[in-house]
C-alpha positions in Angstrom: -155.9 -51.7 19.0 -155.7 -51.5 22.8 -152.6 -52.5 24.8 -152.9 -54.4 28.0 -149.6 -52.9 29.8 -150.6 -53.7 33.2 -150.6 -57.4 32.4 -147.8 -59.2 30.2 -147.9 -62.6 28.9 -144.2 -64.2 29.1 -142.8 -65.4 25.9 -141.0 -68.6 25.3 -140.2 -69.7 21.7 -138.8 -73.3 21.0 -135.1 -73.7 20.1 -133.8 -71.0 22.5 -134.0 -72.7 26.0 -130.7 -72.6 26.6 -130.3 -69.1 25.8 -133.3 -68.2 28.6 -131.5 -70.2 31.1 -128.9 -67.2 30.9 -131.2 -64.2 30.2 -134.6 -65.4 31.6 -137.9 -65.1 29.7 -139.0 -62.0 28.6 -142.8 -60.7 28.6 -144.9 -59.3 25.8 -148.6 -58.1 25.3 -149.6 -60.2 22.3 -153.3 -58.9 21.0 -156.4 -60.4 22.5 -154.3 -62.3 25.2 -153.3 -65.0 22.5 -151.2 -67.5 23.7 -147.2 -66.5 22.9 -146.8 -69.7 20.7 -149.8 -69.3 18.8 -149.1 -65.4 18.1 -145.6 -66.4 16.6 -147.2 -68.9 14.4 -149.2 -66.2 13.1 -146.2 -64.5 12.8 -144.2 -67.4 10.7 -146.8 -68.1 8.5 -147.1 -64.6 7.5 -143.7 -63.7 6.9 -143.0 -67.7 5.3 -146.2 -66.7 2.6 -144.4 -63.0 1.6 -141.4 -64.4 1.1 -142.4 -66.7 -1.4 -144.2 -63.7 -3.0 -142.3 -61.7 -5.4 -143.7 -58.2 -4.0 -142.6 -55.6 -1.4 -143.2 -56.5 1.9 -141.6 -54.2 4.6 -140.8 -55.1 8.3 -139.9 -52.6 10.9 -138.5 -53.3 14.4 -138.6 -50.6 16.9 -137.6 -50.5 20.2 -135.8 -47.8 22.9 -133.6 -46.2 20.1 -136.8 -45.3 18.1 -138.6 -44.3 21.1 -136.1 -42.3 22.3 -135.9 -40.9 18.7 -139.8 -39.8 18.7 -139.9 -38.8 22.2 -136.9 -37.4 23.3 -134.8 -39.3 26.2 -136.6 -39.9 29.4 -135.6 -41.0 32.9 -138.1 -42.2 34.2 -137.0 -45.5 34.9 -134.3 -44.4 37.3 -133.7 -44.2 41.0 -133.0 -40.4 42.4 -129.3 -40.5 42.3 -129.0 -42.7 38.8 -131.5 -40.2 37.4 -129.1 -37.3 38.3 -126.1 -39.2 37.0 -127.8 -40.1 33.7 -129.3 -36.6 33.1 -125.7 -35.3 33.8 -124.3 -37.7 31.5 -127.2 -36.9 28.6 -125.9 -33.2 28.8 -122.4 -33.7 28.5 -123.4 -36.1 25.5 -125.8 -33.8 23.7 -123.3 -31.2 24.1 -120.8 -33.5 22.2 -123.0 -35.0 19.9 -124.3 -31.6 19.1 -127.8 -33.2 19.2 -130.3 -34.6 21.9 -130.4 -37.7 19.9 -127.4 -40.5 20.1 -128.0 -44.1 19.7 -125.3 -46.4 20.7 -124.8 -50.0 19.5 -121.7 -51.8 18.8 -118.1 -50.2 19.8 -117.5 -47.4 17.0 -120.7 -47.2 16.3 -123.0 -44.0 16.7 -126.0 -42.7 14.9 -127.0 -38.8 15.5 -128.7 -36.5 14.0 -128.0 -32.6 14.0 -130.6 -30.9 16.3 -131.2 -28.9 13.4 -132.4 -31.9 11.6 -134.5 -33.5 14.1 -138.0 -32.2 13.5 -138.4 -32.9 9.9 -136.5 -36.4 10.5 -139.2 -37.0 13.0 -141.9 -36.2 10.7 -140.4 -38.5 8.0 -139.8 -41.5 10.5 -143.8 -41.2 11.0 -144.6 -40.6 8.0 -142.8 -43.8 6.7 -143.8 -46.0 9.4 -147.4 -45.1 8.3 -146.4 -46.3 5.1 -144.9 -49.4 6.3 -148.0 -50.3 8.6 -150.2 -50.4 6.0 -148.0 -52.7 3.7 -146.2 -55.2 6.0 -145.6 -55.6 9.7 -144.5 -53.5 12.7 -142.5 -55.1 15.4 -142.2 -52.8 18.5 -140.4 -53.4 21.5 -143.4 -53.4 24.4 -142.5 -55.3 27.2 -142.3 -54.3 31.1 -138.5 -53.7 30.7 -137.7 -50.3 32.1 -135.6 -49.4 29.2 -139.1 -49.4 26.8 -141.8 -49.1 29.0 -141.5 -45.4 29.9 -142.0 -44.7 26.6 -144.6 -47.3 25.6 -148.0 -45.4 26.3 -147.0 -42.2 24.8 -145.9 -43.9 21.7 -149.3 -45.1 21.3 -150.5 -42.2 21.5 -148.1 -40.6 19.0 -149.1 -43.5 16.6 -152.7 -42.6 17.2 -152.4 -38.7 16.6 -150.5 -40.2 13.6 -153.2 -42.2 12.4 -150.9 -45.2 12.6 -152.9 -48.1 13.2 -151.3 -51.5 14.8 -153.5 -54.2 14.8 -154.1 -57.9 14.8 -152.7 -58.4 11.4 -149.8 -55.8 11.0 -148.7 -55.9 15.0 -145.9 -58.8 16.1 -143.3 -59.3 18.8 -139.9 -57.5 18.7 -137.9 -60.4 18.5 -140.0 -62.4 16.4 -137.6 -61.3 13.4 -134.7 -62.7 15.1 -136.5 -66.1 16.2 -137.9 -66.8 12.7 -134.4 -66.3 11.0 -131.9 -67.7 13.8 -134.0 -70.9 15.4 -135.2 -73.7 13.4 -135.2 -72.0 10.1 -131.5 -71.0 10.2 -130.5 -74.0 7.9 -133.2 -73.7 5.9 -134.2 -69.9 5.1 -130.9 -68.8 3.4 -130.7 -71.9 1.4 -130.0 -70.6 -2.6 -131.1 -67.4 -1.7 -129.4 -64.3 -3.4 -129.4 -61.9 -0.3 -128.9 -58.1 -0.1 -127.9 -56.5 3.3 -127.9 -53.1 4.0 -125.7 -52.0 7.0 -122.9 -49.7 7.4 -119.1 -50.4 6.3 -117.6 -53.0 8.9 -115.2 -54.9 6.8 -113.9 -57.7 8.6 -117.8 -57.8 10.4 -119.2 -58.2 7.0 -116.4 -60.8 5.2 -117.5 -63.1 8.3 -120.9 -62.3 7.5 -121.1 -63.2 4.1 -118.7 -66.7 4.6 -121.3 -67.7 7.4 -124.5 -66.9 5.2 -122.7 -69.0 2.1 -121.6 -71.8 4.3 -125.4 -71.5 5.5 -126.4 -72.1 1.8 -127.3 -68.9 0.4 -126.9 -68.6 -3.5 -125.2 -64.9 -3.5 -124.5 -62.0 -0.5 -124.4 -58.2 -1.6 -124.1 -55.4 0.4 -125.2 -51.9 0.2 -123.0 -50.0 2.8 -124.9 -47.0 4.8 -123.8 -44.3 6.7 -122.3 -45.0 9.9 -123.7 -42.1 11.7 -126.9 -40.9 9.7 -128.7 -43.4 8.0 -132.0 -41.1 8.3 -130.1 -39.2 5.9 -129.2 -41.9 2.9 -130.7 -41.6 -0.6 -130.1 -45.3 -2.3 -128.3 -45.5 -5.4 -130.2 -48.4 -7.3 -127.3 -48.2 -9.5 -125.1 -49.8 -6.9 -127.1 -52.8 -6.6 -126.2 -55.6 -8.7 -128.4 -58.5 -7.5 -132.0 -59.5 -7.8 -132.1 -59.9 -4.1 -134.8 -62.8 -3.2 -135.0 -60.9 0.2 -133.3 -57.8 1.7 -132.2 -57.3 5.2 -131.5 -53.9 6.9 -129.6 -53.3 9.7 -129.3 -49.4 10.1 -130.7 -48.5 13.8 -133.3 -46.0 13.5 -132.5 -45.1 9.4 -134.0 -48.8 8.9 -137.2 -46.8 8.7 -135.8 -44.4 5.7 -133.9 -47.5 4.2 -137.0 -50.1 4.2 -138.9 -47.0 2.7 -137.0 -46.7 -0.4 -136.9 -50.1 -1.2 -140.6 -50.2 -2.7 -139.7 -50.5 -6.1 -138.2 -53.9 -5.1 -140.4 -56.9 -5.2 -139.5 -58.6 -2.1 -139.5 -59.0 1.7 -137.5 -56.0 3.1 -136.4 -56.8 6.9 -135.2 -55.0 10.1 -132.9 -57.1 11.1 -130.9 -55.3 13.6 -128.2 -57.2 15.6 -129.1 -60.1 13.4 -126.1 -59.5 11.4 -124.1 -59.2 14.2 -125.2 -62.4 15.4 -124.3 -64.4 12.0 -120.9 -62.7 11.9 -119.6 -63.9 14.8 -121.0 -66.4 17.7 -119.3 -64.8 20.1 -121.7 -61.8 19.4 -124.7 -63.9 19.2 -124.2 -65.3 22.8 -124.8 -61.6 24.2 -128.2 -61.3 23.5 -131.4 -63.0 23.6 -132.7 -65.0 20.9 -129.6 -64.3 18.9 -128.3 -67.9 19.2 -130.3 -71.4 19.0 -130.1 -74.7 21.1 -127.7 -76.4 18.2 -125.3 -73.8 18.1 -125.1 -72.4 21.9 -122.2 -74.5 23.1 -120.3 -74.4 20.3 -117.1 -72.4 19.7 -117.9 -71.7 15.9 -121.1 -71.7 13.2 -118.5 -73.7 10.7 
């Protein structure tokens, strides 16, 4: 499949109009120049169908963290003075973390891997991704935004070299999973469901997350705690899992690739959800990112 990176299309989903007033509309690269809503509807039908089935179905999202992990950090998106500053900061952080890869999300969190592990971990990531792309969906953050656009063409080349095929059936927009779970479906998608969540040990966040999911009607919510800094190295101990989940949410940064690949024996959808777990734990956190708080909740101070 070819990507027309010179002609992005606006994307504007229903139920998130209020957040778009603050963040603006995003631009995407739909396959075959499909209309944005048509492309999303195809995704929603596909995922809804898979959630009803008792079979392994992976979904992996990729953004600047994954692009940097695979290609190395780049600075072409910055002007000269900014570029010098960010290169200097990168050198400092690489020395501090003893690695050229470090990915920061929420405060207190930094995913990083030893420089001695990176080469093999990249091979592992691509091998896992090839399998996931054949069995499920891949949602890369392809857009004109400078934080991701500088990597896009070379990511496509890397995929092609490793025979990872994105096509009309497995390629969808980066924010589609967030929109699916947090838009109009939020009041029914969790209802009567047993949900297993792979994420790091943040007791207060996880307590609030479980409470809100139960208030949304979930039947049971259980956690499998991933390592805070090195989830690409995690080995899942299935003996620690006490429920038979209806679906699994995975929030482990770049390491979600490793976690999802190991869930092949679970007969359910396994969704890389990222910041969704933070958004569902605290409405204030949801408000900080586009498409993480729908219009119904947007002016409220708390979920329940």
